[in-house]
MARBATI-419776 format. One line per field, with one value per residue: residue number from 1; residue in three letters; x, y, z of N, C-alpha, C in turn. Coordinates in steps of 0.02 Angstrom, whole numbers. Each point is the difference from the previous one (the first is absolute). Last residue first. Layout:
<rs>
k NUM|...
r ALA|...
nx X|...
ny Y|...
nz Z|...
cax X|...
cay Y|...
caz Z|...
cx X|...
cy Y|...
cz Z|...
</rs>
This chain:
<rs>
k 381|380|379|378|377|376|375|374|373|372|371|370|369|368|367|366|365|364|363|362|361|360|359|358|357|356|355|354|353|352|351|350|349|348|347|346|345|344|343|342|341|340|339|338|337|336|335|334|333|332|331|330|329|328|327|326|325|324|323|322|321|320|319|318|317|316|315|314|313|312|311|310|309|308|307|306|305|304|303|302|301|300|299|298|297|296|295|294|293|292|291|290|289|288|287|286|285|284|283|282|281|280|279|278|277|276|275|274|273|272|271|270|269|268|267|266|265|264|263|262|261|260|259|258|257|256|255|254|253|252|251|250|249|248|247|246|245|244|243|242|241|240|239|238|237|236|235|234|233|232|231|230|229|228|227|226|225|224|223|222|221|220|219|218|217|216|215|214|213|212|211|210|209|208|207|206|205|204|203|202|201|200|199|198|197|196|195|194|193|192|191|190|189|188|187|186|185|184|183|182|181|180|179|178|177|176|175|174|173|172|171|170|169|168|167|166|165|164|163|162|161|160|159|158|157|156|155|154|153|152|151|150|149|148|147|146|145|144|143|142|141|140|139|138|137|136|135|134|133|132|131|130|129|128|127|126|125|124|123|122|121|120|119|118|117|116|115|114|113|112|111|110|109|108|107|106|105|104|103|102|101|100|99|98|97|96|95|94|93|92|91|90|89|88|87|86|85|84|83|82|81|80|79|78|77|76|75|74|73|72|71|70|69|68|67|66|65|64|63|62|61|60|59|58|57|56|55|54|53|52|51|50|49|48|47|46|45|44|43|42|41|40|39|38|37|36|35|34|33|32|31|30|29|28|27|26|25|24|23|22|21|20|19|18|17|16|15|14|13|12|11|10|9|8|7|6|5|4|3|2|1
r SER|THR|HIS|ARG|ILE|ALA|LEU|ALA|TYR|LEU|ARG|ALA|VAL|ASN|TYR|ALA|THR|GLU|SER|LEU|ASN|LYS|GLN|ALA|ASN|ASP|LEU|ALA|ASP|SER|LEU|THR|SER|VAL|GLY|PRO|VAL|ILE|SER|PHE|VAL|ALA|ASP|ILE|GLY|HIS|GLN|TYR|VAL|VAL|GLU|TYR|ASP|SER|LEU|TYR|GLY|GLY|VAL|LEU|ALA|VAL|VAL|PRO|LEU|HIS|TYR|LYS|LYS|ALA|LEU|LYS|ALA|VAL|GLY|THR|PRO|THR|LYS|GLY|GLN|ALA|SER|GLN|SER|ASP|MET|ARG|GLY|GLU|GLY|THR|ILE|VAL|LEU|ASP|ALA|ASP|LYS|LEU|TYR|LYS|GLU|LEU|GLU|VAL|ALA|LYS|ALA|VAL|LEU|ASP|VAL|GLY|GLN|SER|LEU|THR|ALA|GLN|THR|PHE|ALA|LEU|LEU|PRO|LEU|ALA|LEU|GLY|GLY|ALA|ALA|GLY|SER|GLY|ALA|ILE|ASN|ILE|LEU|HIS|ARG|GLN|THR|MET|LYS|GLU|LEU|TYR|THR|GLY|PHE|HIS|ARG|LEU|ALA|LYS|ASP|LEU|GLN|VAL|ILE|ASP|ASP|LYS|THR|ALA|GLY|LYS|GLN|PRO|GLY|PHE|ILE|ALA|SER|ALA|GLY|LYS|GLU|GLY|CYS|LEU|PRO|ASN|THR|VAL|ASP|CYS|ALA|ILE|GLU|ILE|GLU|VAL|GLN|LYS|PHE|LYS|PRO|ASN|LEU|THR|THR|ILE|ASP|ILE|SER|HIS|LEU|GLN|THR|LEU|ALA|LEU|GLY|GLY|PHE|PRO|LEU|SER|SER|GLY|LEU|LYS|ASP|LYS|LEU|GLY|LEU|GLY|LEU|ALA|GLN|MET|MET|GLY|ALA|GLY|ALA|ASP|ASN|THR|ALA|SER|GLY|GLY|LEU|GLY|LEU|ILE|ILE|LYS|LYS|VAL|GLY|MET|ASP|LEU|ALA|ALA|ASN|ILE|LEU|GLU|GLY|THR|GLY|TYR|SER|THR|THR|LEU|ASN|PRO|ASP|ARG|GLN|SER|ALA|PRO|ILE|LEU|HIS|LEU|GLY|SER|ALA|GLN|ALA|MET|GLU|ILE|VAL|ALA|THR|THR|ASN|ASP|GLY|LEU|ILE|GLY|TRP|THR|ALA|ILE|VAL|GLN|LYS|GLY|LEU|PRO|SER|CYS|VAL|PRO|THR|THR|ILE|LEU|ARG|GLY|GLN|THR|ALA|ASP|VAL|LEU|SER|THR|VAL|THR|GLY|GLU|GLY|GLY|ASP|ALA|MET|PRO|ILE|CYS|TYR|TYR|GLN|ALA|ASP|PRO|LEU|TYR|ARG|SER|PHE|GLY|GLN|LYS|ILE|ALA|THR|ALA|VAL|GLU|LYS|ALA|SER|LEU|SER|GLU|LYS|PHE|SER|ASP|PRO|ALA|ILE|VAL|ILE|LYS|MET
nx -1560|118|-98|-1|219|67|-73|106|188|-29|-47|182|142|-56|60|226|70|-41|152|194|-3|7|209|150|27|179|172|-64|10|209|72|-177|-212|-218|-130|-53|185|108|79|50|47|10|100|256|199|196|-19|-122|112|73|-87|60|95|-71|-35|-145|-123|-84|-78|-83|-26|-65|-27|-82|71|122|186|221|16|34|210|84|-79|96|183|-36|-58|177|234|170|-3|-191|-67|97|-113|-198|-176|-36|-68|-71|-126|-198|-179|-133|-181|-91|124|144|235|118|90|207|199|108|158|171|225|52|-8|193|184|-31|16|216|194|261|281|199|239|218|212|138|-63|-227|-74|57|-124|-237|-72|-24|-178|-221|-2|151|61|-144|73|268|220|190|129|177|218|199|86|123|-31|-213|-49|79|-125|-184|19|34|-197|-142|58|-46|-213|-47|49|-138|-203|-5|-29|-205|-149|-146|-165|-153|-111|143|142|-28|80|238|134|8|7|3|172|236|59|-90|-198|-266|-251|-216|-122|69|90|175|120|194|115|212|232|139|-34|84|196|73|206|238|187|34|81|92|96|6|-190|-123|-192|-205|-133|-210|-217|-59|103|264|233|230|275|231|115|-92|-254|-205|-193|-90|-208|-185|-241|-77|85|-110|-180|57|46|-160|-44|-71|-192|-271|-236|-205|-192|-18|82|-17|65|22|141|72|68|-5|45|16|161|12|-145|72|148|-91|-80|144|70|-122|50|159|15|17|58|105|-9|-224|-201|-226|-130|-217|-205|-36|15|-61|-103|140|137|127|-82|-197|16|75|-122|-39|-35|82|-5|-17|-210|-220|-172|108|98|67|15|24|115|73|192|228|208|137|-72|-140|-92|25|-117|-160|-222|-235|-184|-204|-105|-157|-152|-32|-87|34|209|61|-76|103|206|16|-61|136|180|10|-202|-277|-273|-253|-239|-275|-243|-287|-246|-280|-225|-73|2|-28|125|219|191|115|135|202|193|118|161|214|142|109|190|208|43|-20|84|231|44|-129|14|-49|-156|-194|-253|-194|-240|-204|-265
ny 633|196|130|-121|-7|178|23|-120|95|180|-74|-69|156|81|-132|14|175|-30|-128|110|142|-118|-70|170|161|69|137|217|164|90|169|188|116|71|-145|-239|-196|-179|15|-87|-70|-144|-124|-127|-68|155|228|133|85|225|187|114|219|149|-147|-165|-191|-205|-198|-196|-97|-169|-117|-180|-166|-139|-159|61|186|-29|31|209|110|-42|130|222|33|-27|119|79|215|156|119|207|221|2|-73|-137|-189|-221|-197|-138|-168|-105|-153|-185|-260|-205|-26|47|-137|-104|143|37|-124|16|36|160|222|119|79|196|213|90|17|-81|-87|-181|-152|-136|70|170|234|82|44|209|208|56|176|248|158|-65|-18|34|-142|-20|28|36|91|-56|-212|-188|-180|-118|-2|170|233|96|73|212|193|52|118|229|121|62|186|214|75|108|226|179|39|134|236|86|-125|-205|-165|-150|72|97|-145|-103|72|27|-197|-208|51|149|159|-118|-273|-238|-61|-31|-71|-112|-152|-268|-257|-212|-261|-212|-254|-141|-51|145|34|-146|22|228|169|62|36|204|262|264|291|238|199|191|109|-91|81|128|-116|-156|-128|-72|-142|-142|-27|16|202|134|-69|-191|-212|-267|-197|-142|25|210|181|69|149|227|121|93|218|195|144|-37|-40|-136|-104|-191|-214|-295|-275|-287|-245|-291|-216|-61|-62|113|177|181|174|160|156|174|180|153|172|184|144|162|222|278|293|240|174|65|88|75|57|129|-120|-246|-263|-215|-9|-10|-229|-230|-215|-58|60|-135|-232|-266|-294|-271|-287|-245|-111|32|164|225|185|257|225|236|142|162|158|159|176|143|133|-99|-228|-271|-236|-229|-147|-160|-117|-139|-167|-121|-21|136|227|138|90|188|228|104|104|217|222|228|19|-94|-4|-104|-101|-174|-90|-99|-34|-33|-13|73|74|208|266|203|-20|-86|133|82|-160|-51|131|-31|-182|28|121|-122|-127|111|163|226|215|86|-32|-158|-210|-126|-141|-130|-147|-94|-111|-110|-77
nz -326|109|191|195|108|130|229|165|100|163|220|129|96|220|192|78|144|226|117|72|193|215|77|81|195|146|-109|-50|172|45|-134|-39|-146|-180|-163|-65|-56|-142|-271|-254|-280|-250|-182|-24|-104|-72|-63|164|184|25|120|213|106|182|223|178|193|106|-173|-205|-274|-221|-257|-224|-206|-168|13|43|154|233|96|55|190|206|54|63|229|169|-52|-157|-126|-18|194|57|-34|169|223|254|133|-141|-190|-196|-157|-229|-171|-128|-28|-55|18|216|187|-29|27|200|166|171|-30|-177|40|113|-99|-120|115|49|-172|-6|17|92|93|59|170|104|-93|9|222|94|-56|67|141|-21|62|-63|-260|-195|-180|-199|-238|-57|13|153|-39|-142|24|91|234|139|-74|49|223|63|-60|131|204|-16|-50|179|130|-93|22|199|28|-102|108|196|-2|-15|169|127|102|-107|-208|-154|-141|-226|-231|-26|64|-145|-263|-198|-50|62|65|20|-166|-61|-43|163|144|86|113|-23|46|20|92|131|84|119|235|184|119|132|38|38|-153|-137|27|-86|19|20|78|85|-67|74|186|-17|24|227|235|64|-65|52|6|-73|-95|-178|-20|-41|-10|-20|10|88|31|88|-116|-190|15|27|-194|-188|-89|124|76|129|81|-148|-151|-196|-118|8|-54|4|-23|5|77|292|266|233|50|-157|59|169|-57|-113|136|78|-153|14|164|-33|-116|85|62|12|-159|-57|163|169|205|22|-78|111|-38|-91|-219|-200|-42|28|78|-121|-233|-178|-68|-84|-38|-65|-62|9|62|-130|26|82|193|123|183|180|230|227|129|132|-39|-141|-193|-174|103|74|89|56|-83|-91|-206|-161|-213|-227|-214|-206|-28|192|28|-135|59|176|-30|-89|89|-3|-173|-225|-118|35|58|38|-80|-28|-147|-51|-132|-9|73|128|-45|114|197|-29|-32|194|122|-94|39|210|15|-78|131|176|-55|-27|212|131|103|-38|-246|-166|-173|-217|-189|-147|-69|-197|-97|-170|-73
cax -18|30|-4|-68|-23|38|-45|-68|24|26|-69|-43|22|-24|-72|-6|7|-44|-57|18|2|-66|-41|16|-57|-36|21|3|-73|-13|31|69|26|53|5|-64|-15|-53|27|-48|29|-20|-63|-54|-52|21|38|-46|-15|45|-39|-22|24|-16|27|46|2|-5|55|-31|30|-15|34|-3|-40|-43|-66|14|-9|-73|-11|43|-43|-62|24|18|-58|-37|-35|14|72|14|-36|35|37|30|19|1|-20|59|7|62|1|60|25|-43|-30|-77|-4|-16|-70|-57|-27|-53|-39|-70|-1|7|-71|-66|26|7|-75|-33|-43|-65|-49|-40|-60|-39|-54|34|81|13|-39|52|70|9|-1|52|71|11|-54|-13|58|-31|-67|-57|-50|-27|-61|-17|-69|2|-51|0|72|8|-32|42|59|-30|-16|61|43|-39|19|67|1|-30|41|63|-17|-1|78|23|-4|75|18|37|-56|-32|21|-40|-69|-37|9|-28|31|-58|-66|-27|28|30|70|58|62|28|-50|29|-63|-2|-45|-43|-23|-74|-32|40|-22|-70|12|-39|-74|-40|8|-58|15|-49|1|65|10|52|48|25|51|54|24|-27|-67|-62|-35|-70|-67|-22|35|80|32|59|4|40|53|64|11|-23|30|56|-25|-32|58|-2|18|70|31|80|29|61|-8|-33|44|-32|18|-27|-22|-8|34|-39|16|-58|-5|55|-26|-54|36|29|-54|-10|42|-21|-66|33|-44|32|-49|11|82|36|60|21|62|54|23|-29|35|29|-54|-10|-61|38|61|-5|-32|47|-9|27|-19|-8|11|69|39|46|-19|-47|28|-42|21|-30|-14|-25|-70|-38|-48|40|36|34|-27|27|65|20|68|29|57|36|5|72|-7|41|-12|-65|-7|31|-35|-70|7|30|-59|-40|7|69|50|59|53|50|69|38|55|54|48|58|5|20|8|-32|-68|-44|-19|-30|-51|-48|-37|-50|-60|-34|-20|-47|-49|-35|44|-36|-69|-15|52|-6|-9|64|27|71|29|62|35|50|47
cay -76|-18|43|3|-59|-1|46|-27|-56|20|31|-64|-20|48|-5|-55|16|39|-44|-50|30|33|-54|-26|-18|-31|-68|-37|-22|-38|-69|-5|-39|29|79|30|41|-19|22|30|6|53|35|4|-65|-60|-32|-23|-67|-42|-27|-70|-31|25|63|-3|69|55|28|44|20|59|-4|60|-5|47|-22|-51|19|1|-80|-27|30|-38|-63|-6|11|-50|-2|-57|-28|-31|-60|-47|-24|55|-5|64|61|21|57|1|58|4|60|56|43|6|-15|67|35|-60|-6|42|-32|-7|-40|-69|-25|-24|-53|-53|-17|-31|36|-9|51|28|25|7|-54|-68|-10|-16|-62|-60|-8|-57|-64|-44|28|0|-4|53|-11|-26|16|-41|36|73|4|73|11|7|-55|-72|-26|-14|-63|-59|-10|-30|-65|-35|-5|-60|-59|-7|-17|-70|-49|-3|-36|-76|-29|6|73|30|45|-33|-31|55|19|-14|-4|65|67|1|-54|-53|45|47|72|13|-24|40|-12|60|37|77|34|56|45|59|36|18|-59|-2|62|-20|-46|-58|-8|-17|-66|-49|-64|-49|-73|-5|-65|-30|36|-34|-42|50|10|64|4|7|69|-2|5|-65|-23|-4|63|33|67|46|45|-18|-54|-57|-8|-55|-57|-22|-21|-70|-46|-28|19|-3|61|-1|30|67|52|51|58|51|53|72|-10|13|-35|-46|-49|-49|-31|-44|-44|-42|-48|-51|-45|-37|-28|-56|-57|-66|-58|-54|9|-52|26|-42|-51|46|46|64|45|-22|1|64|42|63|5|-17|40|22|78|49|63|49|74|9|-5|-52|-54|-12|-61|-59|-14|-61|-18|-71|-8|-61|-19|-35|42|48|51|70|19|66|-8|54|-18|59|27|2|-36|-63|-31|-23|-53|-57|-33|-22|-57|-54|-44|-16|46|-7|10|45|13|65|-28|53|-29|41|-42|-6|-64|-62|-52|11|39|-47|-19|58|19|-56|16|59|-14|-42|37|54|-40|-22|-58|-53|-9|26|-3|77|17|-3|73|-12|55|-1|62|-16|46
caz -18|-60|-56|-15|-30|-70|-56|-17|-47|-56|-44|-26|-55|-58|-12|-38|-70|-30|-23|-57|-64|-13|-13|-72|-24|38|9|-65|-18|49|-24|31|53|38|10|-16|57|48|64|46|71|35|-44|48|10|21|-52|-53|11|-42|-64|1|-54|-62|-8|-61|-28|52|30|51|53|38|66|35|58|-26|-19|-45|-72|-8|-15|-62|-59|-4|-15|-69|-42|-3|70|27|-1|-63|4|5|-64|-25|-71|-39|47|42|48|51|44|36|27|-28|44|-10|-67|-44|10|-4|-66|-11|-55|23|64|-26|-47|49|33|-47|-14|68|12|-37|7|-49|11|-60|-4|38|-7|-65|-18|22|-19|-49|37|-28|27|68|38|35|51|60|17|-1|-40|14|56|-21|-24|-70|-31|37|-16|-68|-2|35|-36|-62|13|23|-66|-39|34|-8|-59|5|36|-25|-63|10|9|-65|-18|-32|32|52|49|31|49|72|3|-12|39|63|48|-5|12|-45|1|63|6|6|-37|-28|-41|-7|-24|27|-53|18|-61|-18|-33|-77|-43|-27|-57|7|-22|66|26|-6|24|16|-28|-26|-13|34|-18|-62|7|-5|-60|-37|-42|30|-6|-27|44|3|63|-11|-22|58|-25|30|-38|-9|-36|38|67|-14|-10|63|35|23|-53|7|-53|2|44|43|59|-1|14|-13|50|-35|40|-32|-58|-70|-65|-5|50|-11|-65|28|25|-50|-23|49|3|-63|17|32|-27|-18|-2|58|16|-37|-13|-67|0|37|-57|5|31|59|49|22|-27|-12|33|64|46|27|-13|36|-24|35|-17|-21|60|-15|6|-44|-43|-14|-67|-31|-71|-17|-13|-16|59|50|55|-40|-40|13|-35|22|13|23|52|27|67|41|63|0|-58|-5|52|-30|-61|19|41|-55|-15|55|62|33|-51|34|-32|17|-12|46|9|23|26|-30|-30|46|-45|-62|28|11|-59|-35|27|-14|-71|-7|36|-52|-54|23|12|-60|-44|-9|15|67|41|6|67|47|30|2|44|29|8|42|-11
cx -65|-21|48|-12|-67|-19|34|-30|-62|11|21|-63|-36|27|-20|-84|-8|15|-50|-70|8|-4|-60|-53|6|-77|-39|24|-2|-67|-21|39|68|9|68|2|-56|-19|-58|35|-47|18|-33|-46|-55|-56|26|45|-55|-27|40|-28|-14|19|-11|24|49|-2|-10|54|-31|47|-15|31|-4|-45|-55|-67|14|-4|-87|-22|38|-31|-64|30|15|-72|-54|-37|-3|69|5|-32|50|40|20|34|2|-12|66|11|72|-6|49|26|-32|-41|-75|-25|-17|-67|-48|-21|-59|-36|-67|-7|4|-57|-61|11|-1|-62|-55|-52|-60|-38|-39|-68|-17|-47|28|79|26|-36|39|69|15|2|61|66|16|-64|-9|69|-26|-64|-53|-57|-30|-71|-14|-71|2|-23|15|72|6|-31|43|77|-12|-10|75|42|-24|17|79|7|-13|45|67|-6|-2|83|34|-8|65|37|35|-61|-43|27|-33|-70|-41|2|-43|17|-64|-56|-18|21|22|69|57|52|26|-61|13|-72|-18|-29|-47|-14|-74|-44|7|-23|-70|8|-36|-79|-46|7|-52|21|-52|8|71|18|67|53|36|73|61|37|-8|-71|-65|-32|-60|-58|-28|34|71|13|55|17|35|47|73|11|-29|47|53|-19|3|64|-2|17|78|18|77|15|63|4|-35|37|-43|-8|-34|-34|-4|38|-39|5|-57|1|48|-30|-50|46|30|-62|-10|48|-12|-49|16|-54|33|-47|5|73|27|54|27|75|60|28|-43|43|21|-49|-3|-42|27|57|-14|-18|63|-20|16|-25|-22|11|80|50|45|-29|-57|32|-38|16|-32|-26|-16|-82|-21|-46|41|60|50|-45|11|69|34|66|19|41|48|-6|57|-17|30|-12|-72|-16|29|-28|-79|-1|28|-56|-54|7|71|51|58|65|47|77|57|58|67|64|62|9|9|-4|-47|-70|-57|-42|-48|-63|-55|-20|-55|-56|-54|-35|-68|-55|-37|48|-33|-74|-24|47|-12|-35|69|35|72|26|62|38|63
cy 1|-89|-23|39|4|-63|-7|38|-37|-52|27|31|-67|-21|46|-13|-57|20|44|-34|-28|35|18|-60|-32|-30|-36|-83|-41|-25|-44|-65|8|-46|25|78|50|41|-29|22|36|-13|49|50|12|-48|-66|-25|-17|-76|-42|-31|-70|-27|32|71|-3|67|51|25|44|-1|66|1|78|13|49|-50|-60|13|3|-77|-34|17|-54|-63|-4|5|-49|-13|-68|-28|-34|-79|-51|-28|66|-14|67|60|5|53|-7|56|-10|72|53|46|1|-38|57|27|-51|-4|56|-23|-24|-43|-69|-31|-30|-70|-65|-24|-30|61|-10|64|41|22|0|-58|-73|-6|-16|-69|-53|-4|-47|-65|-42|20|-15|-4|52|-18|-48|29|-53|18|63|14|72|0|1|-55|-71|-28|-11|-71|-52|-12|-35|-71|-35|-7|-70|-65|-30|-28|-76|-53|-4|-45|-69|-12|-6|71|26|40|-39|-31|44|16|-22|-7|65|59|1|-53|-46|40|48|80|22|-42|44|-20|57|40|76|36|64|31|64|32|15|-54|-7|59|-17|-43|-58|14|-16|-59|-45|-75|-44|-74|-1|-56|-16|36|-38|-45|42|7|58|4|8|61|-3|-9|-70|-37|-13|67|33|58|49|31|-24|-61|-54|-8|-63|-73|-30|-14|-74|-44|-27|17|13|68|4|30|70|71|64|62|57|46|67|8|15|-52|-52|-51|-61|-44|-42|-57|-45|-42|-53|-48|-50|-49|-60|-50|-62|-63|-65|-6|-51|37|-23|-33|45|52|65|71|-19|7|64|50|66|4|-20|61|31|72|56|67|55|78|7|-18|-62|-74|-29|-53|-70|-18|-58|6|-64|3|-65|-25|-44|37|49|52|71|16|65|-1|72|-15|54|19|-20|-44|-72|-35|-29|-65|-64|-29|-44|-66|-59|-58|-32|44|-2|-1|41|-2|63|-37|43|-32|50|-47|-13|-67|-66|-61|16|29|-52|-27|54|22|-50|23|60|-15|-31|29|41|-44|-9|-49|-68|-4|43|8|82|37|-25|72|-4|58|-24|66|-27
cz -49|-23|-56|-62|-29|-44|-55|-51|-28|-49|-64|-30|-37|-66|-63|-7|-49|-61|-32|-16|-66|-66|-19|-21|-77|-40|52|17|-52|-8|58|-23|18|61|32|-1|-16|49|51|62|41|82|36|-40|55|25|6|-62|-49|16|-37|-75|-8|-68|-66|-12|-57|-16|59|46|51|56|37|72|18|56|-14|-11|-45|-76|-25|-8|-58|-68|-10|-16|-79|-44|-22|75|36|-11|-69|8|14|-64|-27|-64|-36|35|33|37|31|57|52|18|-34|30|-13|-73|-41|10|-1|-71|-22|-60|14|60|-12|-48|39|36|-50|-14|48|11|-36|15|-54|-6|-88|-18|29|-21|-78|-23|18|-20|-50|37|-35|33|77|54|49|47|62|16|-24|-36|3|64|-2|-27|-76|-41|26|-30|-76|-22|13|-48|-72|20|17|-57|-36|32|-15|-70|6|27|-36|-63|2|17|-76|-18|-20|56|57|46|42|61|62|3|-12|45|71|52|4|14|-52|11|67|10|-4|-44|-27|-31|7|-34|52|-51|34|-55|-22|-31|-75|-49|-29|-58|9|-28|55|22|-13|6|22|-29|-34|-26|27|-28|-52|13|-19|-70|-35|-47|56|-14|-42|59|12|64|-8|-33|32|-33|41|-35|2|-33|41|55|-22|-9|71|38|31|-52|1|-73|-23|33|48|74|10|21|-36|50|-41|45|-47|-62|-76|-61|1|48|-33|-55|39|32|-51|-10|49|-4|-58|19|34|-30|-34|-6|47|6|-52|-24|-63|9|27|-55|-2|39|64|59|29|-34|-6|48|71|50|41|-21|58|-31|55|-27|-19|58|-26|6|-46|-35|-5|-65|-21|-77|-25|-17|-33|59|49|48|-31|-49|23|-40|29|36|21|64|12|77|34|57|-7|-65|1|46|-10|-64|11|37|-44|-31|54|57|34|-63|33|-31|35|6|29|6|19|23|-38|-32|43|-41|-67|31|3|-59|-28|48|-18|-63|-6|35|-47|-57|24|8|-59|-41|-7|11|61|61|-12|62|36|25|20|41|44|18|52
</rs>
C-alpha cells in the first residue's frame, strides 16, 4: 500500500513538513507496513519557500528588511538547488503577521521590504524569481516594492511619494531611469492563489482591505488610489492591467510586475506541485492525504488541498483532507476532488489550545482515519 501525504502548513501552528510527519505517525500506528511519501506543499503563501527549498536541496537566506510599518525585520527567503532561482514569500517582509491588530492600517503600510528582498536576490545573480503573494499587510499595489527597486514615484512637486496605498492618489509622474537594471533582466513567476482584479467590488481593497484594518471609507479611497495608479501604468506601458485576474492579490502587488516585466501569474499550488514533482508520487499511489489549517469555500479557489486533489484525480485516487477546522461552506471542496474532510479538534477548545495541541490531535485523527480506511478496504475486497 502506497500513501502520499501532501498537506499545507497549519498557520501559526505547524509547518507543512510537521503536518506531514504527524499524519504519517498516526497512520503508521495502524498501518505500519504501508509505504509513506511525505510531500510538504504550499500554494504561494506561508511555507512556499521551505517547501521549494527542501524539494530542490536549496538553501535558506535571511536578510534584514523594512517591515510594513517601516521598522526592521529579518526575512527568510531561499535559493533553489539550481543556484539560479530565488523563491520569496512577500509576507516575510510585508506580511499581516508582522503588525499587531491594533496597528493595522493599509493606508500607510508598505511593500518596500519585498522590494529589498528582490534586490538581495538580484545581487546574488539569480536568473529567475518565484514570488509568493499570500498573507500581505499592504494595499499599495506594490508601490513600495518598486520604490525599493529604484522606481521614482513623484507628486506634482516632484517629491517622492510617502509609503502607503493612500499616497497613490498623489501620483503625478513615474521615473523609470533609476530602476535597478538587473530587475528588467530577471524572469519572474508570481505564485498566486486568488483571481481578484485590482479594483472594484471584487478588487484588492474591497475584498482584502478589511482584514488589513480598512474601514468602509478607507476601502473607497484605497480603491480610487489603486485605480489611479493602475490607469497611469496602463497608459505608460500600453498594457491592460487593472482587470487581469490575480492583479488584486496581495494588495495589488502583481500590478507593477506585470507592467514593467514579462512576469507570469501561476496558481501557487500548481507551481509548487511541479517543483516537488508531486505527480510522480501519485501515479501508483493508493491513497492521498492532504490538509490545511482551516477549510472553507475559498479552499476550492486554488488552495493546496484542492490543488493536490485535482492532480490526484488524474489517477482516480481517493483524497482525504485533515484540517484544523472548517466553516459551514466547506462542502464545495467535494466538487473539486476531495472525498472526505476530518477536523482534528476532538472537542470544545480555545484557539490557543487547538494550536498548541495540533500535532497530537493531527496524529490521533490520522490514526482513526487509518482504521477507517483499512476497514473500508476489507469490506470492498
